N, C-alpha and C positions, 0 to 999 in steps of 0.2 A: 603723212610725209615721212619717207624713210629717213632715219636719223643716223648720221655718220658719227663714229666713236671719238668725238673731240677730246673728252676727258681722258680716255685711254691713250690717245696719241700724245697728250700733254705729259703723261707719266712716262711713256716710252721715250719721249724727247729728253726728259730730265735724266733718265738712266743713261742715255747715249752721251749726253754732255758730261756726265760724271765718269765716263770712260768705259762703260759697259756696252755690250752688244745687245741689241733688242730687235725682235721681229714682232710686228703687229698682225694679228689674225682677226679679221672681222667676219663673224659667222652669219651676220645678217644677209639674207638672200642666197646663202649657200644651199644648193639643192640637196646636199648630203653633208651636214655639219660634222658628222663622225669621220667621214673620209678626209675632209679638209683638215680636221684637227690632227688626225693620225699622220698625214703628210707633213704638217708643220712640225710636230714634235719629233718625228723620225729624222727630218732633214736638219733641224736646228739643234736638237738635243739640248734643251734648256736646262739650266741649273736651278731655275725657279720659274713659276708661271703665275702671272697676275691676271685675274679674271674680273672684269668690270660688270657690276650689276646695276643697271640703270633703273629698271622698274620692278616693283614687287607685285603689282597687279594692275588691272586696267581701269580701276576706279568706277566700274559700272555696278551699281548697287543691285540691279535686277539680274544680270547675267555675268557675274564677276569671273574673270579668269585669273587664277593665281599663277603668275608668271615665274615665280621663283622655282617652280618644279623643273622648268627647262634649264635654269642655271645649275640646279643640283645635278641634273643629268650630265651636263657638260663637265662639271667637276668630277663626277664619278668616272667619266670616260678618260679624263686626265689621269686619274689614279691608276687606271689599267695600263696606261701607256708609259708612265714614268714615276720614279720615286721622288722627283723634284718637289720641294715645298710649294703648296698651293696657297696663294694670297688673294683675298677678295677685297674689293673696294667699290667705289662708284657711288652715285647719288642715292640709289635705292638702299644699298647696304648701309650707308651713313645714317639713315633714319633709324635703322634697327640693328645696330652693331652686334650686340650679344645674341639676340634671338636669331638673326639671320646667319651668323657664324655657326651656331649650333645646328640649325636646319641644313645648311649647306655642307657641313662636315669638312670645311677647309682647315688648314693648319693655323692660319692667322688672318687678320683683316686690318684694313686701314680705314678709319672713320674720318671724314672730312677730306680736305685736299690731299692728293696723293703724291705730288712731286717730291717734296722734301722728305716726307716720311718713307717713301719707297726707296729713295737713294740711301737714306740712313739705314734702312732695313737690309739692303743689299750688302752694305759694309759689315753689318753685324753677322750676316750669314757667312760671308767670306772669312771672318775672323773667328767664328764659332762663339760669338758673344750672346748675351741675353737681350733680346729685342724689347723686353717689357718696359724699358725706360724711355722708349721713343714715343714722342707725343703723337697720339692718334692710333697707336697700335692696339689691337684687340686680340687677346689670346684665349684659347679654350680653357675653361675651368678656373680662370682668374677673374676676380671682381674687377669691373671696369667703371671708372667714374666718367660721367658725361663730359669729357673734354676732348675736343677734336683738334686736328692740325689745320691752322689757317695762316697762310703766309701774309705778312704785312706788306711785302713788296712784290706785286705780281710781275714786275719787269725782271725780277731775278729768275723767273721761270717763263721764258718767252713762249709765244705761240708755237706749236709744233711744226717741224719741217713738213711741208706739204706732201712730201713723198710718203709719209705714213698714211695719209688719207686718200691719196689719189686712186689707189686700187679700188677703194670703196666707192668713190665718186664716179669712177669709170663704169661701174656696173649699173648706174642709175641715170637714165636719160634726163637731161635737164636738172641734174642734182642741185639741191640747195645746200651750200657749204655753211656749216655752223661757225659763227665767230663770237667769241665772248670777250668783251672789253672790260667788264666789271664783275666782281663777285661780292656777295654779301648784300643783305637787305635789312635796313633798320625799321621797316614799317610794321612788322609784327602783326600781320593779319591773324585772326584767332585760330584758324584751321591750318595754317601754312607750315610746311616742313622745311622751307628754305633755311631757317636759322640753324637747323641741324646739319644741313648739307654744306652751306657756305658761310654761316655765321651772320651776325647782325651788323658788323662794321663794313661799310662800303669801301672797296679798294679798286683802283682804276689802273688800267694799262696806259702807257705813254701812247697818245693818239698816233704819233709818227710810226711806232712799231706796228700798230694795227693796220694803217693804210699801206705800209710796205708789204705786209702779209697779204692784204687784199690784192695789191698790184701783182704779186707773184702768182696768185691764183688766176688773175685775169690774163696774165701773160701766157698761162698754160691753157687758156681757152674756156675758163669757167667764169661766169658772170652773174650767177644767182647766189645770193647770200642770205642767211638768216641770223640776225643778231639775237642771240639767246639770252642776253642780259635780262634779268627779271623786270627791270624798269629802265628802258632805254633812255627815257627823258629825265632821269635823276642822275647826277645833278644836271640842271638845264644847260649850264655853261659848257659842260663836258660834251653833251650831246651835240650842241651847236658846233663845237670845235671839231668833232669827228666829221660832221657833214662838210665843214669848210675844207678840211684836209682832203676829203674825197674829191671835192670840186677842184681844188688846186691841182691835184694830180690828173684831172680830166679822165678819171676812171669811169668807163661806161658800165655801170652795175645796175642790177635789179635786186632790191633787198626788202626784207620784212623785219619788223621789230615788235617787241612787246611794250605796250604803253600803259603806265599807271595814269588813270584819267584825272590828273591834277597837274598844274604848272606846265601847261603846253600853250605857249603863245603863238601868234601868227608867224613870227619870225622862224621859230623852230619848224613848224609845219611846212613853210615855204622852203627852208633849207633842206629838209628831208626829201621833199618832192624833187627839188633840183638835183640832189645828190643821188637820186635813183630809187628812193623808197616807193614801193608800189602797193604795200599792204601793211596794215597795223592790226595787232590783236589788242582789243580793249577789254580787260577783265573787270567790268564794272559790277558783276555778280548779282546785283539787285537794283530795282527801281524804287525801293521803299526806304526812306531815311531811317526809321527805327531798326530795320534789319541790317542796314549798312553799319550802324553804330554797334550792333551786336557782333558783327564780323570784324570790328575795329578798322573799318575803312575810313580814310581821311578826306573823302570827297563827297559831294552831294550829287543827286541826279541832274541838277541844273548844270553843274560843271561837266558832267559826262556829256550832256547834250551839246554844250558849247564846243567842247574839244572834238567830239565826233563830227560836228558840222564843219569845224575848221579843217580837218583832214579831208572831208568830202569836197570842200571848196578848192582844195589843191590837187584834186584828182587821185587821192590815195584811198584805196579800198579798205573797208573796215570789217573786221570780224569781231563780234561781241560775244561775251560769255555771261550766262546766267547760272548761278549756283544756288539752287532753291532747296528749301527744307531745313535750313539751319535754325539756331536758337531764335525764338521770337517770330518765326515764320508762321503765317496763318493762310487760310484760303484767300482772304482779302489781300494780303500782301503779295501773294503769288499773282493774283489778277492784276495788281498794281504794277508789278514787274513786267508782266507780259504786255500790258498796254504801253508802258514806257519803252520797251524794246521795239515795239511797232513804230513808235514815234521817231525813232532814230533812223529808220529806213536804211538799215545796214545791208551790206552785200551778203553777209553770212552771220548766222547766230547759232552758237552751240549752247544747248541747255543740258544741265546735269541736275538730276533730282537725288537728293541725299548726299551728305558730305562725308568723305572718307576721313576717319578719325586717326590722326597720327600722334605718336607718343611725344610728351613734352610740350604739347600745345595747350592753350587755354581751353580749346574745345574739348580736348581729352579730359581735362580736369572737371569741366562742367558735366560731361557725359558720365564720369564716375560718380559725381555728386548726385546726379539724377537717376542713377541706376541703369543707365543705358548700356554701360559696359561694366564688367566685374573689376574689383579693385586690383586683382593680380593679372589682368589681361595684358599681354605684351603687345597686342595689336598687330602682330605680324600677319595673322590671318585677318583679312579685311573686315572691318566693322564700320558701320555708317551711322551718322546722326540724321534722323528725320523727325521733325517736330511733331508733337501730338496733333492728331486730327487730320494729318495729311496722308497717312498710309491707306492704300486702297482707293484714294481719290486723285492724288497728284498725277500719276502716270496716265490714267485714262484722260484726265483733263488736258495734259500736255499733248497727247496724241491727237485729240480732237482739235486743239488749237493749231497744231502743226499742219493739219490738212489744209491744202490750198496755199501754203507758204513754202515755196520751193527753196527758200534760202535758209531754212531751219534744219539743224542737225540735232537729233534727240537720241 
């Protein structure tokens, strides 16, 4: 699914509301990014350039693509076109602030949410002050403590003007518009990078602001949406309220959401279906209770099965995810997970073998303890955890299992 730059648009919106001029350039899908960049810089003549880095790599253990090379090339092209300061941010950058900044060669970076920090940084640049005291700012050559900028009040930074994203959406037939109603996740899965990107405190937007934004898009002819919240169903009451507000406005939408397979009652599933939900992503990761405990999952296979069936009963398609090879994984638990996934009768199943190790996670600490990674590895270059006894076996086994199952992506 092509991804629209929602985070970058949020930062651009914050800059405009603070009295600055901003132009958003989305290089995704550009036939010649260099030409598009040159045209934008030449016509706008920016006093600073913010570059959003969403992904570091593609998380594929066997055929990994290190995507940061492309970002570095874009920053180098900016250097040739202008002397304006180059500032990097985004989800991918926020996981690796110091190492990514050094690799990219930018002037400074913002770790965590960018709206407040970017506006403060623009003020410092105008006044010639030292930006080092701004929360979330990362500077070359300076030690940085793992403290990022997270706003307590999301409504202080409204969803961006749709004008920032419409040029991107117009290039994609049937585009799915990303919408984020919450940030932060308190669940602390052992491998997850979300705490570095969004923090662990869950913060919510006013549902009325969200549905007004959806209505504006619908009025412009867009009806496909993707709720990119890590856990659409948490809190349960908030998810239900969003659905009710959509129904009250009689918005004819089709949308997708990410579901943590716990605390989904029949009322929520019914409300989601009535409000236009057509597809959910279920990140259950394993069908083995011991492996789920190792991943710090708070649900059981029985709960996954019940919730999956509940969505199916209401006509909502389900895409499941298996994340195999983590701590405690054996050939037997892999087989258990495959059998469990079959039992769910999902419309689609994505299987990943080997878990990308991210800094600051319990998985990274365990990998260092076990000698899987070196003590001083900053993990910018992709490293993967694969339990003993699975190397050389798991991929051939999965390929064999996939044969004849058209709904499986490997």
